[in-house]
C-alpha positions in Angstrom: 18.3 10.5 -69.7 17.5 7.0 -71.0 14.1 7.4 -68.8 13.5 10.5 -70.2 13.7 9.4 -73.9 11.7 6.4 -72.7 8.7 8.8 -72.0 8.8 10.4 -75.4 9.2 7.4 -77.4 6.1 5.8 -75.5 4.2 8.8 -75.7 4.8 9.0 -79.5 4.1 5.1 -79.8 0.3 5.8 -79.0 0.5 8.6 -81.4 0.4 6.2 -84.6 -3.2 5.5 -84.3 -4.1 9.2 -85.0 -1.5 10.8 -87.3 -4.2 12.8 -88.7 -4.8 14.7 -85.7 -1.1 14.6 -84.6 0.4 16.1 -88.2 -2.0 19.3 -87.8 -1.0 19.6 -83.9 2.6 19.9 -84.8 1.8 22.5 -87.6 -0.4 24.4 -85.5 2.6 24.6 -83.0 5.2 25.2 -85.4 3.3 28.0 -87.3 2.5 29.6 -84.1 5.8 29.9 -82.7 7.2 31.4 -86.0 4.7 34.1 -85.9 5.1 34.9 -82.3 9.1 35.3 -83.3 7.6 37.6 -86.1 5.8 40.1 -84.1 8.6 41.5 -81.8 10.1 42.4 -85.0 6.9 43.8 -86.3 6.2 45.8 -82.6 9.8 47.0 -83.0 9.6 48.4 -86.6 6.0 50.0 -85.2 7.7 51.9 -82.5 10.5 53.2 -84.4 7.7 54.6 -86.7 5.9 56.1 -84.0 9.5 57.7 -83.2 10.0 58.9 -86.8 6.3 59.9 -87.1 6.0 58.1 -90.2 1.8 57.8 -90.3 1.8 55.1 -93.4 4.0 52.9 -91.5 2.6 53.0 -88.1 -0.8 51.9 -89.7 0.5 49.4 -91.9 2.3 48.0 -88.5 -0.2 48.2 -86.2 -2.3 46.1 -88.9 0.3 43.7 -89.3 0.8 43.5 -85.4 -3.0 43.1 -85.2 -3.6 40.2 -87.9 -0.7 38.3 -86.2 -1.8 38.6 -82.6 -5.2 37.5 -84.0 -3.4 34.5 -85.8 -1.2 33.5 -82.9 -4.4 33.5 -80.4 -6.4 31.2 -83.1 -3.2 28.9 -83.7 -3.0 28.9 -79.6 -7.0 27.4 -79.3 -6.5 25.1 -82.1 -3.1 23.4 -80.6 -5.1 23.3 -77.1 -7.9 21.9 -78.7 -5.7 19.1 -80.5 -3.7 18.4 -77.3 -7.2 17.4 -75.4 -8.2 15.1 -77.8 -4.7 13.6 -78.3 -4.5 13.5 -74.4 -7.6 11.6 -74.3 -6.8 9.1 -76.5 -3.3 8.3 -74.8 -4.9 8.1 -71.4 -7.7 5.5 -72.7 -5.2 3.9 -74.3 -3.2 3.9 -70.9 -5.9 2.7 -69.1 -6.5 -0.5 -71.7 -3.1 -1.5 -71.8 -3.0 -1.3 -68.0 -6.3 -2.4 -66.9 -6.0 -5.8 -69.0 -2.6 -6.3 -67.8 -4.0 -6.2 -64.0 -6.7 -8.5 -64.9 -3.9 -10.9 -66.6 -1.4 -10.6 -63.3 -1.2 -13.4 -61.3 -3.3 -14.0 -58.2 -0.1 -14.2 -56.2 1.3 -11.1 -57.4 -2.0 -9.2 -56.5 -2.3 -10.6 -53.1 1.1 -9.2 -52.1 0.2 -6.0 -53.2 -2.4 -3.0 -52.1 -5.1 -2.4 -54.0 -4.9 1.4 -53.6 -1.6 1.2 -55.3 -3.1 -0.4 -58.3 -6.2 2.8 -58.3 -3.3 4.9 -58.3 -1.7 3.3 -61.3 -4.8 3.5 -63.1 -5.9 7.2 -62.4 -3.3 9.6 -61.0 0.0 7.6 -62.6 -1.2 7.7 -65.9 -2.5 11.0 -65.6 0.9 12.7 -64.5 2.7 10.5 -67.5 0.2 11.6 -70.0 0.0 15.4 -68.8 3.8 15.0 -69.5 3.7 13.3 -72.4 1.5 15.7 -74.2 3.8 18.6 -72.5 7.2 17.0 -73.6 6.1 17.0 -77.3 5.1 20.3 -77.4 8.2 21.8 -75.8 10.4 19.7 -77.2 9.3 21.6 -80.7 9.1 24.8 -78.6 12.7 24.8 -77.3 13.8 23.9 -80.9 12.3 26.9 -82.6 11.5 29.2 -79.4 15.3 28.8 -78.7 17.0 28.4 -82.1 15.0 31.6 -83.9 15.5 34.4 -80.8 19.3 33.6 -80.3 19.3 33.8 -84.2 17.6 37.1 -84.3 19.8 38.6 -80.9 22.7 37.8 -82.3 21.9 39.5 -85.9 20.3 43.0 -83.6 23.7 43.1 -81.5 26.6 40.8 -80.7 27.9 42.4 -77.9 24.6 42.3 -76.0 23.9 38.7 -77.4 27.2 37.4 -75.8 25.8 39.0 -72.4 22.7 37.5 -72.3 23.8 34.1 -73.4 26.3 33.9 -70.1 22.5 33.2 -68.3 22.8 29.7 -69.4 25.2 28.1 -67.3 23.6 29.6 -64.6 20.5 27.9 -65.2 22.3 24.7 -65.6 23.9 25.1 -62.4 20.9 25.8 -60.5 19.2 22.6 -62.3 21.8 20.2 -61.0 22.2 21.7 -57.6 18.5 21.1 -56.7 18.0 18.2 -58.8 18.2 15.6 -56.2 16.2 17.5 -53.7 13.6 18.1 -56.1 13.6 14.3 -57.0 13.2 13.3 -53.3 10.4 15.6 -52.3 8.2 14.5 -55.2 8.8 11.1 -54.2 7.9 11.5 -50.8 4.6 13.4 -52.0 3.9 10.3 -54.5 4.2 7.7 -51.4 1.7 9.8 -49.4 -0.6 9.9 -52.3 -0.2 6.0 -52.4 -1.2 5.7 -48.8 -3.9 8.2 -49.2 -5.5 6.2 -52.5 -5.0 3.1 -50.1 -6.7 4.4 -46.9 -9.6 5.5 -49.1 -10.1 1.9 -50.7 -9.8 0.4 -47.2 -12.1 2.6 -45.4 -14.9 2.0 -48.2 -14.5 -1.8 -47.9 -14.3 -1.7 -44.1 -16.6 1.3 -43.5 -19.3 -1.4 -41.5 -16.1 -3.0 -39.7 -15.2 0.3 -38.4 -18.6 1.1 -37.3 -18.8 -2.0 -35.1 -15.7 -1.9 -33.7 -16.2 1.5 -33.0 -13.0 2.5 -34.7 -14.4 6.0 -36.7 -12.2 8.3 -34.1 -9.0 6.1 -34.7 -9.3 5.8 -38.4 -10.3 9.8 -38.6 -7.2 10.3 -36.6 -4.7 8.4 -38.9 -6.3 9.9 -41.6 -5.7 13.0 -40.4 -2.1 12.4 -39.6 -1.6 11.3 -43.2 -3.2 14.5 -44.5 -0.4 16.7 -41.8 2.2 14.6 -43.3 1.3 15.5 -46.9 1.0 19.1 -46.0 4.3 19.2 -44.6 5.6 17.1 -47.6 4.0 19.4 -50.1 5.2 22.2 -48.5 8.7 21.5 -48.5 8.3 20.8 -52.3 6.8 24.5 -52.8 9.9 26.2 -50.6 12.0 24.2 -52.8 10.2 25.6 -55.9 10.2 29.1 -54.3 13.7 29.0 -53.8 14.5 27.8 -57.6 12.1 30.9 -58.7 14.1 33.4 -56.4 17.4 32.3 -58.0 16.3 32.5 -61.8 14.4 35.9 -60.9 17.5 37.2 -59.7 19.9 35.9 -61.9 17.1 37.6 -65.0 17.0 40.8 -62.9 21.0 41.1 -62.8 21.9 40.4 -66.4 18.7 42.8 -67.3 20.6 45.5 -65.4 23.4 44.5 -67.7 21.8 44.7 -71.0 20.0 48.0 -70.2 23.1 49.4 -69.5 25.1 48.1 -72.6 21.9 49.2 -74.8 21.5 52.9 -73.2 25.4 53.3 -74.4 24.5 52.1 -78.0 21.0 54.2 -78.2 22.9 57.1 -77.1 25.8 56.4 -79.5 23.1 56.0 -82.5 24.3 52.5 -82.8 21.0 50.9 -81.9 17.4 52.5 -82.3 14.6 51.9 -79.6 12.6 49.5 -81.7 15.6 47.0 -82.0 16.0 47.3 -78.5 12.3 46.4 -77.6 12.8 43.4 -79.9 15.7 42.5 -78.6 14.6 42.9 -74.9 11.4 40.8 -76.0 13.7 37.9 -77.7 16.1 37.8 -74.5 12.9 37.4 -72.0 11.4 34.4 -74.6 15.2 32.9 -74.2 15.3 33.3 -70.6 11.7 31.9 -70.7 12.8 28.7 -73.5 15.7 27.8 -70.6 13.2 27.9 -67.5 11.2 25.9 -69.5 13.9 23.3 -70.3 14.8 23.2 -66.4 11.3 22.9 -65.6 10.8 20.0 -67.8 13.7 18.4 -66.2 12.2 19.1 -62.5 8.6 17.8 -63.9 9.9 14.7 -65.0 10.6 13.5 -61.7 6.9 12.6 -60.5 6.8 11.4 -64.2 9.7 8.9 -63.4 8.0 7.8 -60.4 4.9 7.0 -62.0 6.5 5.1 -64.8 8.5 3.0 -62.8 5.4 2.3 -60.8 3.7 0.9 -64.0 6.6 -0.8 -65.1 6.2 -3.0 -62.0 3.0 -3.8 -62.9 4.0 -4.0 -66.5 6.8 -6.5 -65.7 4.3 -8.7 -63.0 3.9 -12.5 -63.6 1.2 -13.2 -65.7 -1.0 -15.9 -65.8 0.1 -19.0 -68.1 1.2 -22.3 -68.2 1.8 -24.5 -71.4 0.3 -24.7 -74.7 -3.5 -25.8 -75.0 -4.9 -29.2 -75.6 -8.1 -29.2 -77.5 -9.9 -32.1 -76.2 -10.4 -33.7 -72.7 -11.1 -37.4 -72.1 -13.5 -37.9 -69.8 -12.8 -41.9 -69.2 -9.5 -40.5 -67.4 -9.3 -38.8 -63.4 -11.1 -36.2 -63.5 -9.1 -34.3 -61.1 -6.1 -34.9 -59.5 -3.3 -33.4 -57.5 -0.7 -35.4 -56.8 1.9 -34.3 -53.9 1.3 -31.1 -54.0 3.2 -28.5 -52.3 2.4 -24.8 -52.2 3.7 -22.3 -49.9 2.5 -18.0 -49.4 4.9 -15.8 -47.8 7.0 -18.5 -46.6 4.7 -19.6 -44.7 3.6 -23.6 -45.9 0.1 -24.3 -46.7 -0.2 -27.8 -48.5 2.7 -30.6 -47.7 2.0 -33.0 -50.1 -1.9 -32.7 -50.6 -3.4 -36.0 -52.8 -6.9 -35.6 -54.2 -8.1 -37.6 -56.7 -12.1 -37.7 -58.6 -12.8 -40.1 -60.3 -16.4 -39.3 -61.4 -19.0 -36.6 -61.5 -20.9 -35.9 -58.6 -21.1 -33.7 -55.2 -18.0 -33.4 -53.4 -17.2 -31.6 -50.1 -13.7 -30.6 -48.9 -13.7 -29.9 -44.9 -11.3 -28.5 -42.4 -10.2 -26.1 -39.7 -9.6 -22.5 -40.7 -6.1 -21.9 -42.4 -6.0 -25.6 -43.2 -5.7 -24.8 -46.8 -9.1 -25.3 -48.7 -9.6 -22.5 -50.4 -5.7 -22.5 -51.6 -6.7 -25.7 -53.3 -9.3 -24.2 -55.3 -6.9 -21.3 -56.5 -4.4 -23.6 -57.5 -7.1 -25.7 -59.3 -8.4 -22.5 -61.1 -4.8 -21.7 -62.1 -4.9 -18.3 -59.8 -2.0 -20.2 -58.2 0.9 -22.3 -59.4 2.1 -25.1 -57.2 5.5 -24.9 -55.8 6.0 -28.9 -56.8 4.0 -31.7 -57.4 1.4 -32.6 -60.3 -2.2 -31.3 -60.9 -4.2 -32.1 -63.8 -7.7 -32.2 -64.9 -9.2 -35.0 -67.3 -5.7 -36.8 -67.5 -4.2 -33.6 -69.0 -1.1 -31.8 -66.9 -1.5 -28.2 -65.7 2.5 -27.7 -67.0 0.9 -28.5 -70.5 -2.2 -26.2 -70.9 -2.5 -22.4 -71.1 -4.4 -20.6 -68.1 -7.5 -19.6 -70.5 -7.9 -23.4 -71.1 -7.5 -24.6 -67.7 -10.5 -21.7 -66.6 -12.6 -22.6 -69.1 -13.3 -25.8 -67.6 -14.2 -24.1 -64.4 -16.9 -22.3 -62.8 -15.8 -20.8 -59.4 -18.1 -19.3 -57.2 -17.2 -17.6 -53.7 -18.5 -16.7 -50.3 -18.6 -12.8 -51.6 -20.3 -11.4 -54.3 -19.3 -9.3 -56.8 -21.6 -6.6 -58.9 -20.7 -5.2 -62.4 -22.7 -1.3 -63.0 -24.8 -2.8 -65.1 -28.8 -4.3 -64.8 -29.4 -7.7 -62.8 -29.7 -9.3 -65.9 -26.3 -8.7 -67.1 -24.8 -9.1 -63.5 -26.2 -12.6 -63.4 -25.9 -14.0 -67.1 -22.3 -12.1 -67.3 -22.7 -11.6 -70.7 -23.3 -14.8 -72.1 -25.9 -15.9 -74.4 -28.9 -16.8 -71.8 -32.1 -15.7 -72.4 -34.2 -13.6 -70.0 -36.5 -16.9 -69.5 -33.8 -19.1 -68.6 -32.4 -16.1 -66.1 -35.9 -16.0 -64.5 -36.0 -19.8 -64.3 -32.8 -20.1 -62.3 -33.7 -17.3 -59.8 -37.2 -19.1 -59.5 -35.0 -22.3 -58.4 -32.9 -20.5 -55.6 -36.0 -18.1 -54.5 -35.0 -14.8 -55.6 -37.4 -14.3 -58.5 -40.3 -13.0 -56.6 -38.4 -10.4 -54.8 -36.6 -9.1 -58.1 -39.8 -8.9 -59.9 -41.0 -6.6 -57.3 -38.3 -4.0 -57.7 -39.8 -1.1 -60.3 -37.2 -1.8 -62.9 -37.3 -5.4 -62.1 -34.2 -7.2 -63.8 -33.3 -4.0 -65.6 -32.3 -2.4 -62.2 -28.7 -0.9 -62.3 -26.5 -2.4 -60.0 -23.2 -0.6 -58.2 -20.5 -2.5 -57.2 -21.3 -1.4 -53.7 -24.6 -1.9 -53.8 -26.8 -2.3 -50.8 -30.0 -4.0 -52.2 -29.2 -7.4 -51.1 -29.1 -9.0 -47.8 -25.7 -11.4 -47.6 -28.1 -14.7 -47.9 -29.7 -13.1 -51.0 -26.0 -12.5 -52.5 -25.4 -15.9 -52.1 -28.4 -16.9 -53.8 -27.5 -14.8 -56.2 -24.0 -16.4 -56.8 -26.2 -19.5 -57.4 -28.0 -18.0 -60.3 -24.6 -17.4 -61.4 -23.4 -20.9 -61.0 -26.5 -22.9 -62.4 -26.2 -20.0 -65.9 -22.5 -21.0 -66.2 -22.6 -24.5 -65.9 -18.7 -26.2 -66.4 -17.1 -29.8 -66.3 -15.9 -28.8 -62.9 -17.7 -26.3 -60.6 -16.2 -24.7 -57.3 -18.2 -23.4 -54.3 -16.6 -21.8 -51.6 -18.8 -21.1 -48.2 -21.4 -20.0 -50.4 -24.4 -21.3 -47.8 -22.9 -20.0 -45.0 -25.3 -16.4 -45.0 -28.2 -18.8 -45.7 -31.4 -20.0 -43.6 -31.9 -23.9 -43.3 -34.7 -24.0 -45.6 -32.9 -22.0 -48.3 -29.5 -23.8 -47.6 -31.3 -27.2 -47.9 -32.9 -25.9 -51.6 -29.7 -25.1 -52.4 -27.8 -27.8 -51.2 -30.3 -30.0 -54.0 -29.2 -27.5 -56.6 -25.7 -28.7 -56.0 -26.6 -32.2 -56.2 -28.6 -31.5 -59.5 -25.3 -30.0 -60.8 -23.6 -32.7 -59.8 -25.0 -35.0 -62.2 -23.4 -33.6 -64.9 -20.2 -32.0 -63.2 -17.6 -32.2 -60.7 -19.0 -30.1 -58.0 -16.8 -29.4 -55.2 -17.8 -27.7 -52.0 -16.1 -25.7 -49.2 -18.3 -25.3 -46.4 -18.6 -25.6 -42.4 -22.3 -26.3 -42.9 -23.6 -29.8 -41.7 -26.3 -29.8 -44.6 -24.0 -28.9 -47.0 -21.5 -31.7 -46.0 -23.6 -34.6 -45.0 -25.7 -34.4 -48.4 -22.1 -34.9 -50.1 -21.3 -38.0 -52.8 -17.7 -37.9 -51.0 -15.8 -35.7 -48.2 -12.6 -34.7 -48.1 -11.2 -33.8 -44.7 -8.0 -31.5 -45.0 -5.4 -31.6 -42.0 -2.3 -29.1 -42.0 -2.2 -29.1 -45.8 -2.7 -33.0 -46.4 -6.1 -35.0 -47.1 -6.0 -37.6 -43.9 -9.2 -38.7 -44.7 -12.1 -39.5 -47.0 -15.1 -41.2 -47.2 -19.2 -40.5 -47.0 -20.7 -38.3 -43.7 -21.9 -41.8 -42.2 -18.5 -43.3 -42.2 -16.4 -40.2 -41.2 -18.8 -38.8 -38.4 -18.3 -41.8 -36.8 -14.5 -42.9 -37.5 -13.0 -39.2 -38.4 -12.2 -37.2 -35.1 -11.5 -34.1 -36.8 -14.8 -34.5 -38.4 -16.5 -35.0 -35.1 -14.6 -32.1 -33.8 -16.1 -29.8 -36.8 -19.4 -30.9 -36.3 -19.9 -31.7 -32.7 -23.1 -30.1 -32.4 -24.6 -32.3 -34.9 
């Protein structure tokens, strides 16, 4: 019950910003319900007037009934219009809230969860919750007015018949509790399969090239087919249960309708009830049945909503990026980058084991080591994406425990191997919405060898890119990353395998760019490419989570066995 109330309270909290629309929405609902409960009385009076052959009353009641019917239709249209706008506003509010939360969530948490689930959170889950929110707000009012008014009127028309009609309530309550757990179970099953559906679609879009390369088309198609079959079975069971519930409700209603007709016939024959009042009574009883079924449906429908809310609560409660309080100034006279006895584990696997790394001056540095030795993990800890299990991490002699995550990242530029694109122009994708001019963007493109290619495009720098664009080759994407680095200089710049897909000449050119950046920043590169490494001012050798050696290329290639092994073909 508490969770159901939370759904309503949460929805109402989003309404505060547009009371000007919500108040008329409630007014349209209330007025429509009142008029809809007046119309059966008018209809019954019209039937009695017809039976009495009273022409004047017939015309009056027909006119009244017509006016009321038109008014109800207009109010219904207005209610639906307001509900759609309110729903859209709540959807946007939810999506803004949870998208921001998603972006602020710690990388360590995100890496342990399926991307498809987050997509489902921001699409289907929010849609389910919002639709229910709108429904429950209007239904809450509906139940109050459209149960209280009909109950009052059927007791006014005939007490004995009213008592018989009210006996249906405990039967509906019993059927609800009889099927409640099964309904919840089936909805959870369907939701789980929906998550797998989103997850498979996401992985398929990202991995379609790999699927083709490894000839996995048939295998993945079979897996998807099995998933759809399982979803069909789950939905079939859910629909079967809903049909059983409908049958129970339908049989119950028919039994009570027969009993009521038997009583009504006795009353009419005894002149204790008019035909018109009987018609009015039947309409009110029908609405009473509908109201009770609606209450039952709301309770059943809340199950997928509760599931969706639990999932969004998981995201809401996820840990966010944060360290301490910001220190407003830096002292470049101190150690620029320091990791002292840093330990880090991921899923109980130790990645860094007492790592010590110190950089005292600006320049171009490289970190080398076997795959899985922890090179990228170092970058993620420095960026504040991961928090070390123990040890001290600092920049400019400021401990990370004393700094906010935003402050830390404001001193970094992080460029990884993969290139992300935003649905926007090449120009904005390169400058990432900072204040760089078109001239500065073009100059950066010229430096990395992208200018000519972009200038040949029909829309040049105004070309719209999609997140999955195929416009650039893998090597050109890495040049794209270099443009971003040039346009976003920072005191500390991290480059993760960003020359891996470049040809020799391009690599030499961009390594020179790294050295130029190192004149004003600490530039740290992770690379397996010889040219990038041998031109570094200093190289840190990483093995099994520790720095085991450091120095320039000449020293290490002669004296460090691991470096010799990594670059044995040199």
